[in-house]
Every structure is written in C-alpha cells, then in structure tokens.
C-alpha positions in Angstrom: 5.5 5.3 -35.3 6.7 8.9 -34.6 9.8 9.5 -32.8 8.0 12.3 -31.1 5.6 9.7 -29.1 8.2 7.2 -28.1 10.7 9.2 -25.2 13.3 6.8 -26.1 14.3 8.6 -29.2 14.1 11.6 -27.5 17.0 14.3 -26.1 14.8 15.7 -23.3 17.2 18.4 -23.0 15.4 20.1 -26.2 12.2 20.1 -24.7 13.9 22.8 -22.0 15.4 24.6 -24.8 12.1 25.0 -26.5 10.6 25.9 -23.3 12.5 28.6 -23.1 12.8 29.9 -27.0 8.9 29.6 -26.6 8.8 32.0 -23.4 12.0 34.2 -25.1 10.8 34.1 -28.9 14.4 35.5 -29.2 17.5 32.5 -29.4 19.9 35.2 -28.0 17.7 35.6 -25.1 17.0 31.8 -24.7 20.7 31.4 -25.0 21.4 33.7 -22.5 18.9 31.7 -20.1 20.0 28.5 -20.5 23.8 29.6 -20.2 24.0 28.2 -23.8 25.9 29.2 -27.1 23.6 31.3 -29.2 24.9 28.4 -32.1 24.2 25.6 -29.7 20.4 27.1 -28.9 20.0 27.1 -33.0 20.8 23.8 -33.3 18.9 22.9 -31.0 16.2 24.7 -32.7 16.6 23.0 -36.1 16.5 19.7 -34.0 13.5 20.5 -32.4 11.7 21.3 -36.0 12.5 18.4 -37.2 11.2 16.3 -34.3 8.1 18.0 -34.3 8.2 18.7 -38.2 7.1 22.4 -37.9 9.1 25.6 -38.1 8.0 26.4 -34.4 9.4 30.0 -34.3 9.4 31.9 -37.4 11.0 35.5 -38.4 8.4 37.8 -38.9 10.1 41.5 -40.0 12.3 42.0 -36.7 10.8 39.4 -34.8 10.4 36.1 -34.3 6.8 34.5 -33.7 5.3 31.4 -32.7 3.7 28.8 -34.8 0.5 27.7 -34.0 1.6 24.1 -33.2 4.4 26.3 -31.4 1.5 28.5 -29.3 -0.5 25.0 -28.7 2.6 23.7 -26.8 3.4 26.4 -25.0 2.0 26.3 -21.4 1.4 22.2 -21.4 5.3 21.8 -21.8 5.9 24.8 -19.0 3.4 22.4 -16.8 4.9 19.5 -17.8 8.9 20.3 -17.0 7.3 22.4 -13.9 6.1 19.0 -12.8 9.3 17.4 -13.4 11.2 20.1 -11.2 9.1 19.6 -8.2 9.5 15.8 -8.6 13.8 15.9 -8.8 13.6 18.9 -6.4 10.9 16.5 -3.8 12.1 16.6 -0.4 13.0 13.1 1.0 10.2 12.0 3.4 11.9 12.6 7.3 9.4 11.0 9.4 10.8 12.4 12.7 9.0 16.1 11.4 6.1 14.2 9.6 2.5 15.6 11.7 -0.3 13.5 10.9 -2.9 11.1 11.3 -3.1 7.8 9.6 -6.4 5.8 9.7 -5.7 2.3 10.0 -8.2 -1.0 10.2 -7.1 -3.5 11.7 -8.3 -6.9 13.2 -8.3 -8.1 16.6 -5.5 -10.7 15.5 -3.9 -7.4 13.6 -3.9 -5.4 16.6 -2.0 -8.3 19.1 0.5 -9.1 16.2 1.2 -6.0 14.9 0.3 -3.2 16.7 2.7 -3.2 19.9 6.0 -3.4 17.5 4.9 -0.4 15.0 3.7 2.1 17.9 7.0 1.6 19.4 8.5 2.5 16.6 6.6 5.1 15.6 6.7 6.9 19.0 10.9 6.2 18.3 11.3 7.8 14.8 7.9 9.6 14.2 6.7 10.9 17.5 4.3 13.4 15.2 2.4 10.8 14.1 -1.1 9.6 14.9 -2.9 6.8 14.9 -7.1 6.2 14.9 -7.4 2.7 14.6 -10.9 0.5 13.7 -12.0 -2.8 13.5 -14.6 -4.1 11.2 -15.7 -7.1 9.0 -12.8 -7.7 6.3 -15.2 -7.0 3.2 -16.2 -3.5 4.9 -12.4 -3.0 6.0 -11.6 -2.9 2.3 -14.7 -0.5 0.9 -13.3 2.0 3.7 -9.7 1.8 2.3 -11.0 1.9 -1.3 -12.9 4.8 -0.6 -10.2 6.4 1.4 -12.1 6.7 4.7 -8.9 4.4 5.7 -5.4 4.6 4.4 -4.3 1.5 5.4 -4.8 -2.1 6.8 -3.8 -4.7 8.7 -4.9 -8.2 8.2 -5.9 -11.2 6.3 -7.0 -10.4 2.8 -6.7 -12.9 0.3 -8.9 -11.2 -2.8 -8.4 -7.7 -3.3 -10.8 -5.5 -5.0 -8.8 -3.4 -8.2 -6.5 -0.7 -7.7 -6.1 -1.9 -4.3 -2.3 -3.1 -3.7 -1.0 -5.4 -0.4 2.1 -6.3 1.0 2.9 -9.3 2.2 4.3 -9.1 6.4 5.3 -12.2 7.6 4.3 -16.0 6.9 1.6 -17.3 9.4 0.5 -21.1 10.7 -2.6 -22.5 12.7 -2.2 -24.2 16.3 -4.8 -25.5 18.6 -5.3 -24.8 22.0 -7.0 -26.8 24.5 -7.0 -27.6 28.5 -4.0 -29.9 29.3 -6.2 -32.0 31.0 -8.4 -32.6 27.7 -5.6 -34.3 26.1 -5.5 -38.3 25.5 -2.7 -40.4 27.4 -0.1 -40.0 24.6 -0.7 -35.9 25.2 -1.7 -35.8 21.5 -4.3 -34.2 20.2 -5.3 -36.6 17.2 -7.6 -35.3 14.2 -10.3 -38.0 15.8 -9.4 -36.2 19.1 -10.0 -32.7 17.4 -13.5 -33.2 15.1 -15.0 -35.1 18.2 -14.1 -31.8 20.7 -16.3 -28.3 21.3 -14.9 -25.4 19.6 -14.6 -22.4 20.2 -14.5 -19.9 16.9 -13.7 -16.5 16.1 -15.0 -14.3 14.1 -16.8 -10.5 13.8 -19.7 -11.0 12.1 -20.5 -14.0 14.1 -20.3 -16.4 10.8 -19.6 -20.1 11.4 -17.8 -20.9 9.0 -14.1 -20.1 8.2 -10.6 -20.7 6.8 -10.6 -24.0 8.8 -13.9 -25.1 8.2 -12.9 -25.5 4.3 -10.1 -27.0 5.0 -12.0 -29.6 6.6 -14.8 -30.1 4.4 -12.5 -30.3 1.8 -11.6 -33.8 3.2 -15.3 -34.9 4.0 -14.9 -33.5 7.3 -16.6 -30.9 10.0 -16.6 -30.1 13.4 -19.0 -28.8 16.1 -18.6 -24.8 16.8 -19.9 -23.9 20.2 -19.0 -21.0 21.0 -18.8 -17.7 18.7 -16.5 -15.2 19.7 -15.1 -11.6 18.0 -11.6 -11.7 19.8 -8.9 -13.7 19.4 -7.4 -12.6 22.6 -10.3 -13.2 25.1 -10.8 -16.5 23.4 -7.8 -18.2 24.9 -8.9 -17.3 28.5 -12.2 -19.4 27.4 -10.3 -22.7 27.5 -8.8 -23.5 31.1 -10.8 -25.9 33.0 -13.5 -26.7 30.1 -13.6 -29.1 27.3 -13.1 -26.3 24.9 -10.5 -26.6 21.5 -9.5 -23.0 19.5 -7.7 -23.4 16.7 -5.9 -20.0 16.2 -3.3 -18.5 14.1 0.4 -19.1 16.4 1.3 -15.4 16.5 -2.1 -14.4 17.9 -1.3 -16.1 21.6 1.9 -16.0 21.8 3.5 -14.4 24.5 3.3 -14.7 28.2 -0.2 -13.5 27.9 -1.1 -17.3 27.3 -3.3 -18.7 30.1 -1.9 -21.2 32.5 -2.2 -25.1 31.4 -2.8 -24.5 28.1 -1.3 -27.1 25.9 
C-alpha cells in the first residue's frame, strides 16, 4: 500500500508544514509562519516530497513555484486542516445555553414512563430547550425519524431501518391486571383463567394482534379481545367493576394513578 494512503504511516504535522509552504511558496516565510527553524522546514519538505513522490515546490529563478500536484493539493488541504481545527476548537455542549426545539415521537407508554422525568431534568439543566411531541404508529414514527421530520423517538422498536440507531433505556416485563373480584379463591390468575377472560388490548392502529398474541400462538393458544383502545393509561381505568383483563408493560401502570381494587 502506498504510504500516502495509510494515515498510520504519516506524520500529520507534515501536512501543516505543507499547507504553509503552499501558501507562502518560500521556505523562510513558511518557517516564520510556523515558528520553526528554516532547516526544520527544509527537512519536512524533503519528507513531503518522498511521501507524495513529487517535488511539490521547484525553484525557477528567484522564486519557488508549485508543481501541478502541489497546486491540486493546496485548496483541499487548506479545507481539511480548517475542518480539523474546527473539530479541535469546538466548544463543548452547554445545555444551559441551548435554545432549540426537539421533535419527539412518543408512544402512550413512552409518554407515561419517560417524559415526566425527562421534562423535569430538562427544566433543571436546559430551560431553553422546548419539546414538541407527537404520536403515530411504530412504522410511521420510524419513517419520520429517518426522513428528519422527528429528531428522536421513544418506544419499542424491534426492527430499525438502515441508518437509524437506538439505545436501550431499560428492560421491561408484562403484568396482568384485573378487578380483584375476578380472581379465583386462590387469588392467583392461572393461565386457564387468563385464556377464558375477556381482554382489553391497547393498539394505536386498532390492530388485534400483539406480542402477547404472538407468544400465545407459539404455544397453540389464543385469547379473546373484547376491547381495543389506543391508550394504556385509560385502559387500566376500564377494569374496575368488570370481568376484563389487561396485559400491560409494568411501568405503564406503576404508581399512585392505578385505580383501586385492581390486582
């Protein structure tokens, strides 16, 4: 491999010297610009000539002229070094000074579980940050993130399109809720009782099938869904005084908001 194509074999400081030489076209002036000695710049030029297999600067009379290769390198090199300087000098993110509106796609579950803590934290450390939330189907949310209509999304996304990245915030598990009066004498809801019950199912799109139904089908089982609705938080309120059963992510119904007499 040509060493010029492998950055591991290049002293990147040489590129700073080359930038000065191409701009000044004079070894002494380049040395002054870089606060280096003239012999050090001359030595660097010799190394650059070996690296690029090109004279780069040639003396014509009393002046130094760029070779065609050097002339072609001048602007791209200057641009690249400017970008590197910007990266190195970039100011660290200061949330207290941030003024921006972030657009988030959130599920009903994400709103209940993540947003309260997120909003409190933002008000403390980034009061200038605004949030704009919207709720869509899983596929529509991912499409909007991919196309830049949303900055991020909170939810459960088993499959991501190419180019999207996700972080796991926490692990979750399902719980089953029902009115206490529906429990058998043992106070435990068995699988048999579960399958015989009428179920509340939460789906933004009004679909019957869910991960729960997939797991049941894998065992040759199925349940009867009596009510389909779009919100977890309201679904729990339907259970009291009915024979309905709700299978839900545990954090969605945690806390003091859980209706009384549910188990």
